[in-house]
Every structure is written in C-alpha cells, then in structure tokens.
N, C-alpha and C positions, 0 to 999 in steps of 0.2 A: 461505572466503567463497563465497556462492552466486551464481547468476545471478538476475536479476529474474524470469526465466521459471520457475526452480525454486520461488521463493516464490509466484508466481502460481499454479502448479499446486497447491501446497499449499492455498492459499485456495480454489481451485476444487473441491477435494475435500470441503470442510467443509459447504456448504449442504445442507439437507434439502429436496430438490426436491419431495418429496411434501407438505411443509408449505408450499410456495410460496416457499421461500428461493431467490433467484436472484442471480447476480452478473453484471452487465453490464460492459463495458469501462470505462465511467466509474467505476463503483463499485470495480472492481479496481484502477484507478490510485490511488484514494484509500487503499485498504487497503495498497498497496505503500508509499505515502508515509508512512503512520502506522507501518508496521512498520520502515521505515528510520529514521524519526525517533526512535522509542523505543529501537531498538537503539543508535543513536548516543548517546542520553542515558544508557542503562544501562551500555554496554560501551565507549564512546568508539571504536567501530569501525563500519565499514559492514557491513550485512547482505548487500548485493549491490553489485557494482562499478558498475553502470550509473548514469549521472547522472539526476537528476530535474529536469525543466524546468518553468518557470512558463508554462503554456498558458492560453488564455482561460478554460477551464473548470476551472482549478486545476492542481495538481501532476500531472505525467505522466512516466512512464518511456517515452520514445519507442519503444525496442525492443519492450517489452511491448505498447504500444498497437498497433503495426503487426502484431505476431504475432496479435492477436485482433480487428483491425478488421473482419474479414469478418462478425462477429456483429452489427455495428452497435450498436443500443441494446438488442438482445435478450440473453437469458441465454447465457453461455458454457458450453459443455459441459465436464464434468469430464474430465481426461485419461484415456485408456484404461488406462494403467498408471502407477502412482506408487510410487516407492521411498521410503517414509518413513524408512528407515534412514539416509539421507544427512544427516538433521537431528539435531543434538545435543539432549538433553533441554531445555536452556535455550532453544534456538531454538524448539522445539515449544511450550514454555510461553509464550514471547513471542508467537508467531503466534496461538496459541489465545486469548490475552488480547486481542490487537488485534482479532481477529474477534468475540470476545464483546462487546467494548465498541462497536466501530464497525460490525460486520457487521449490526447490527440496524437501521441507518439506510438510507434509500433513497440511490441514487446522487446525486440532486439535493440532498438534505440534506447529504451529505458534501461535495459541491461547494461549497455555501454555507458550510459550516463552514470549509473550507480558505481560502475567500476572506476570512475574518475573522482568519486567523492570519498572524503577521508573516513567516514564511519566504516565503509566496506574495506577500503584499502588498508586501514590500520588494524583490522581484525583478522586473525588467522582463520583459514578455511575451516568451516564446521563449528567455530566458536560463536558465542553469543555476542552480538553487537551491543555494546553497552548503551543504555538510555542516556547516560551522561555524554558520551561521544555524539550521539544523535542530537541531543538538545543543543550542545555547543555548536555543532555544524549548522543545524537549521536556524539557529539564532543569527548566524552570520549571513545566511541566505535571506532572512527577513530584513536585516539591516541594509543589504545591498539593493533591495527593491526600491 
C-alpha cells in the first residue's frame, strides 16, 4: 500500500506543462479520490491508507491537501525526483487510466462531478467517506462502462 503523497507525486509527474496541463490542489484531491475509488472497486483494497473526507468542495485527503496547500489554486510543481519503480504495473495502469479519464477536466468540473456522486453526497461535511460506500459506488461505475 502507498501513501496518498506517493500517489499525488505520480499524478504530478503526468501533466505536460508545455501543453498547459496543470494540477491544482483541488484537482489533485479529486484525482486521489477517483484513484482510491477505482482501486477499491477493482481490487477490494485501498490504494493508500489515508482517509478521504467530505469537505465543502468535495472529497479531500487532508494530509495531501495540507502538503500542497502552499500552492493555493495554482499549479503544483512536479516532484524533483520520483521513483516510479515503487509502483506495480497494475497500479501504473490504474493511475494512468484515472488520469486519462479525469485529468482532462478542470478542478471545478471535477468538484461538481464529485458533488453529484453518492459517496460525497451521503457523507456529512468533514466526516470520513467510508471505503465501503466508495467501493459500492465505483463498482456501479465499472459495471456501466
């Protein structure tokens, strides 16, 4: 199992900054949520140990949020060094797929999408979004594809 920061660093290495691809903290939080959700649906296990909470602007991993909050709404820089060898091929495939599907959307579009999804909608603000709710919801998303 990884830390949410490991997964965040992976995502931060993916954008093509020369093409204008950027990841803000708000967008990063939603990518972490989708990665955790689909990992739960596919493998019945967490991708990272940290809890995801229902905050006003959607699902958030507080530890990861605080690690990158200094960037505000601006793009977060890619990490200086990244060891991609820590990820198994199926994890890389999952993260690349999550980024291919959800990375194309703006932070606010992702925020609005999560506000329409049951794991966030059914969790009181500031409470932990249960992995069971996430797994059940994302299993329905896989079944509809």
